N, C-alpha and C positions, 0 to 999 in steps of 0.2 A: 871556375866561376865566370871567367870572361866568355868562355864558350857557351855557357848556359844563357848569359844575357844576350849574346849575339843570336843564339837560336831563338830566344824570345822575340827579338825584333823581326826575324825572318818568318817566324810562325804567325806573328801578327799581320805581316804583309800578305802571307799566303791566305790567311783567313779572309782578308779583304777581297782577294781575287775570287775565292770561292763564293763569298756573299754576293759579289757583284754579278758573277756569271750565273748564279742561281737565285734570281730575284724571287722572294717568297710569293707564292700564289695566294690569292684571297679565298677565304672559305666560300663554298658554294651555297649561298643563301638567297641571293637576288640576281636575276638575269636581266639582260637588256630587254628581253621580251616582256618580263614582268613590269619593268619601268614604263615601257610604252603602253602597256595595257592600263596601268594606273593613270598615266597621263591622259590617255584617250577618254577615260571614263570620268575624270574629276578635274581636269585642268580648267580654271576659271575663265581664261581667255577663250578657250574653245567652246565652253558652255555658253558664254555670253554671245559669241558669234552665232551659235545655233538659235538663240533667242532672237537675235537681231534678224536672222533670216525668216523666222516665223512671223515677225512683224512685217517684213516685206511681203510675205504671202498674203497678208490682208489687202494689199493693193489689188490682187486678183478678185477677192471677194467684193471689194468696192466697185470694181469695173463690171462685174456680173450683175450687181444690183441695178445698173442702169436699165436692164431689161425687165425689172420687176416694177409693179405699180407702187405708188405711195398712197397710203390710206390715212386720213385724219378724221378725228371726231371732235366736234365742238358743240358747246351748249351755253345758253344764257338763261338767267333767271333774275327777276326783279320783283320787288314788292312796293306798291304805291298806295298811299292812303291820303285822300284829299277831303277836307271838310269845308263847307261853304254855308254862310248865313244868308237866308232869303227872306224878303218881305219886311214891312214896317216893324212887325214884331218878329225879330230874328228867329227863323226856324232853321236849325242846322240841317244841312243835307250832306251826307257822306258818300264818297265814291272810293272804292278800293279796287285795286287791279293787281293780279299776280301773273304777269306774262312769263311764259317759258318757251324756249325754242331750242332745238337741237338739230344737228346735221352731220352727215357722214359723207365724205368726199373721197373719191378714188381718182387718181390721175395715172395714166399709162402712156409712156413715151412710145411713139411709133417710129419716128425717124428723127435723128439728132445730127444730121449732116455727117453721117458715118463716124461720129465721135465715139459711140458706144463700142463699135468694133475695134477702132484704133486704140482706145483706152485699154481695152482688154489685151490687145496684142502688146502694147507698151508695158502693162503690168506683168505679163508673162515673161517678157524679155528682162525686166528688172529682177524677177525671181531667178531666172537662169543666171544672170550676172551675180546675184547674191549667193547662189549655190557654188559658182566658181570661186567667189570670195571666201566661202566657208572651206572649200577645198584648199585654197591657198593658206588660210589660217591654220588648218589642220596640219599641213605640211610644215609650216613654220614652227608650230608647237612641238611636233614630233621630232623635228630636227634639233630644236633647243633641248629636248629631253635626251636625245642621243649625244649631243655635244656635252651636256652636263654630266651624263653617265661616264663618258670617256674621259672627261676632265678629272673626275674623282679617281678613276682607275690610274690615270697617269700620275696624278699628284700623290696618291698613296704609294705608288712604286718609287717615285722620286724621294719621298720621305723615308722609305725603308732603306734606300741606297744611302741617303745622307746619314741616317742613324748608324748604319754599319760602318760608314766612313769615320764617323766620330769615335765609335767604339774602338776601331783599329788604331786610329791616331792617338787615342789615350794610351793604349798599350805601347805604341811606338815611343811616345814621350817618356813613359816609365822606363822603357828599355834604354833610351838615349841617356836619361838621367843616371841609370845604373852604370852604364858604360863610362859616363863622365866621372862618376865617383871612383871608378876603378882606374881612371886615367887612360881609357881606351877611346875616348871621344873628347871633342873640344866643346867649349861653351857655345860655339857657333852651332854645332849639331843640335844641342838642346834648344837653343833659341829658334832654329828653323822648325823643329818639331812643335814648339809652342805656338809659333805663328801659324803654321798649317792647321793646327787643332783649333785655334781661334777662328780662322776662316771657315773651317768645316762646321763649327757650331753656329756661326752666323748664317751660313747657307742652309743649315737645318732649320733654323728659326724662320727664315723666309719661306722655305718649302712647307713648313707646318701652317704658316699663315695662308699661303696659297691654297692648301688643302681645305682649310676652314672656309675660305671664300667659295671654293668649288662645291663643297657640301651644302652650303647655304643656297647656292644657285640651283643645285639638284633638288633640294627640298621645295624651293619656290615653284619650280616647273612641274615636278613629278607629284609633289604633295605627300612625300614620305621621306623619312631620314635616309641618308645614304650610309648603309652599313653592309659589310660583307658582299660586295659586288663581284660578280664573276666577270672574267674576261669575255668579250664578245666572241661569238662562235666563229665568225669569219666575215670577210668582205662580202657585201651584197653584189649580185650580178649587175652588169652594165653592158651597153652596146660595145661592139668591137672597134668602132671608130667614132670620132667626134662628129662627122657628118651625119651618121645614123642617129646619134644622140640629139643633134640639132633638129633633124627632121621630125623626130618623135616629139620634141618639145614644142615645135611650131603647131603641132596638132593637139597636144594635150596639156600644155602648160596652163594652169588655172588663171594666172594673172592675165595672160593673153586672151583666154576665153572670156574672162570678165570684161575686158576692153571691147571685144567684139560684140558681146551682148549689150553693153552699155550704148554702143553706137546704134544697135538695132532699136533700143528703147528711145533714144533721142530722135531717130528718124521717124518713129511712130508719133512722137510728140509734135513734129512738124505737121503731120496729118491731123492730129487732134486740134492744133491751133487753127488750121485752115477750115476745119469743120464749123468754126464759129461764124464763118461767112455764108454758110449754106442754110437753106430753109430747115425748119424743124416742124414736126407734126406730133400732136398729142391728143388724147381723148380724155376728157374729164367727165365724171359722173357724180351727181350729188343727189342725195335724198335728204329732205328736211321735214321736220315736224314741229309745229308751234301750237301752243294753247294759251288762251287768255281768259282767266276766271275773273270777271268783273262783277262787283256787287254794288247796288244802289239802294239807299233807304227811301226811295221814292216809289209811288204806286206802280211804276212800270216794272219793278222787280229786278231780277238779276239777269245778266247777259254773259253767256259763255261762248267762246269761239275756238274751234280747232281747225288747223289747216295742215295738209300733207302735200308735198310736191316732190317730183322726181325730174331730174334734168340730165340729159346726156349732151355734151358739147364737144365738137371737134374744133381744135385750135391749130391754125396754121400761122407760123411766125416766119416772116421773110426779112432778114436784116437788110437795111438799105445803107445806112451810114451810122456808125457808132463811135464817132470822134477819133477814129484812127487807132484806137488801142489794140484792136485785133490784128491789124497789120504789123504793128510793132511787135506783138507777141510772136507772129509768124517769123519775122526777121530774126528775133532773138533765138527762136527754136532752131532755125537753120544754122545760125552761127554756132550754137551749142553742138549740133550734129557735126558740123565741120571740124570743130575741136576734137570731138570723139573719134572721128576718122583719122585725124592726125595722131591721136594718142595710140591708135592701133599700131601704126608704123613705129612710133616711139617704143611701145612695149615690145614689139617684135625684136627691135634692135637690142633692148635690154635683155630679152630672153637669150638671144644668140650670144651676147656678151657673158651672161651667167653660165651658159653651157661651156663656152671657151675657157672661162676662168676655172670652173670646176674641173674640166678635163685636164687642163694644164697643171692645176694643183694636184690632182690625183697622179698624173704622170711624174711630176716633180717629187712628190713625197715617196712614191715607189722607188725612184732613183736614190733619194736620200736614205731610205731604209737599207737598200743594198750597200750603199757606201758606208753607212753607219755600222752595219754588221761586219763589213770588211775591216773597218777601223777598229772595232772591238776585238776582232780576231788578231789583228796586228798588235794592238796594245796589250793583249794578253800575253802574246809571245815576248814582246819587249819587256813587259813587267817581270815575267819569269826570268828572262835573261839578266835584267838589272839586279834582281834579288840574289841570283846565283853569283854574279860578279861582286856584289857587295859582301858576300860571305868570304870571299878570298881577298877582300880589301882593295879591289880595283874600282869600286864605285863608292860614292859617298852617301850619307844619309839623305842629302838633298836630291840625289839622283833617284833614290827609292821613292821619296815623297812625290817627286814630279811624275814618275811612272804611275804611281797610284792615282794621282789626280787626273792624268790623261785617260787612264782606263775608266775612272768614274765618270768623267765628262762624256766619254763616248757612249757609255751605258745610258746615261741620262738623255743624251741626244737621240739614241735609238728608241727609248720609251716615248719621247715626245713625237718622233717621226711616225711611229706606229699609230699614235692617237690622231695625228694630222691626216694620215692616209684614210682612216675610217671616216673622219669628218668630211674629207673631200669626196669620198665615194657616195656618202649619203647626200651630200650637197648636190652632186650630179643627178641623183635620183629626184631630188626636189625640183631642180631646174627642168627636168623632163616631165614633171607632174606625176611621178610614180611613188612618192613618199606618203602614202596614205595607209590607214589601218587595213583597208581591204587589199591593197597591193602587197603589203607586208604580211598578209595572212595572219593577223593577230587573232587570238582566240577570244573575241568579244562579239557582242551583238552590235552590228554596224548601224550607225545612225542613218535613217532614211529621211532625207530632207523633203522628199515628195509626199510623205504621208500627211504632214500637216497641210500641205497645199490642197490635197484631195479632200481633207476634212473640212476646211473652211471655204472652199471654192463655192459650193452651193448652199452654205449654211445661211438660212433666212433670218435667224435671230439667235440670241445668246451671246454672253460676253466671257464665258469661261473657255479657255483653251484646253485641249486634251493633254497638253504638256506644260501646264502651269506649275 
């Protein structure tokens, strides 16, 4: 009987080793690619940024409108009825008038101090900055989806490990209690098993809570429940050196590109402000028609008048002095451009820092994984040795429990390190400007931000967008 109970304890310990070394895989129902596709197509943050960019496109349409004429139509109509008494014997005399006039005026700008050209260039730079901003938001959203996906996989694995640990410790407690009843163990052995089981249950509760948090974050970003997620296929490719990654990032990082285009736009804004000091020329054309139907109840009868006129006017405006407001606007625009130039340098430093951090994080996590795997291997050997020594009485129950805990902790550390390695690899791609649906070759219809720009650029009227 004593041999049976002792074998039960050792079988439980062996079961933990097998459960830890063979972490159950998740059913193949949702892949990382599926999650990224769903995110790309439905994430509200990304969709809102696309709409914001389409609003920015309208700045180009407004700038183009400076070359088009403005046409206005106006008209007036009045009705007048006057009665007057004339002579000793009052004789009423009535006068009625129904004047009507209408005019159509067209005004065409010929020269606005180069403001039309510079406003268009400024608007186009703002659109390019907006596209870079959309690129940056797309990367952030996809990285959030990847992180949420990996967090769920990590936390599910940790929960499974914790569950197996609790199950094994329950069996160990039962075995310790049986041995105590037979007089082959002390009350201390039972208490140690109880304490370790309580700790395991507490850790399991914390792991389950963390899994719930991760699943909620996944559903918020991806827009679908996290269930049956597959392990990611493998690490994405990256440059061979940090210097190569940094050089690529300086050229393609969207945050830096947005800063450069914003500086271009503010430089054009200086030229627009200076254009207010230059002469402007426009041509106005007006055609008017007026009619006055006047009726008199005197012998002279009725009088009707119709008048048509057409006028073409050239207008030259030369600013002389306008209270100094234009000069203030120029100074402000120059300072804004100066700030944007400084922000380019600031952003470049931040990009280099992001590359360095991501590179070192990837290198560190790779090293941690190697160390964790070695630690797991060593703990497996140590655990096997402790269980065998416990069978011959040279090891105590506490020794077995400690060996189990060390093996479990090393397995959990390995799971977390593998998650961190993937996140670091994708963070490096994001810092380089390569974490987009197109670069990842996702099976989706890629959003073309230039299509709306082409649609509205020359649109003369209409308030409905093709992508409302």
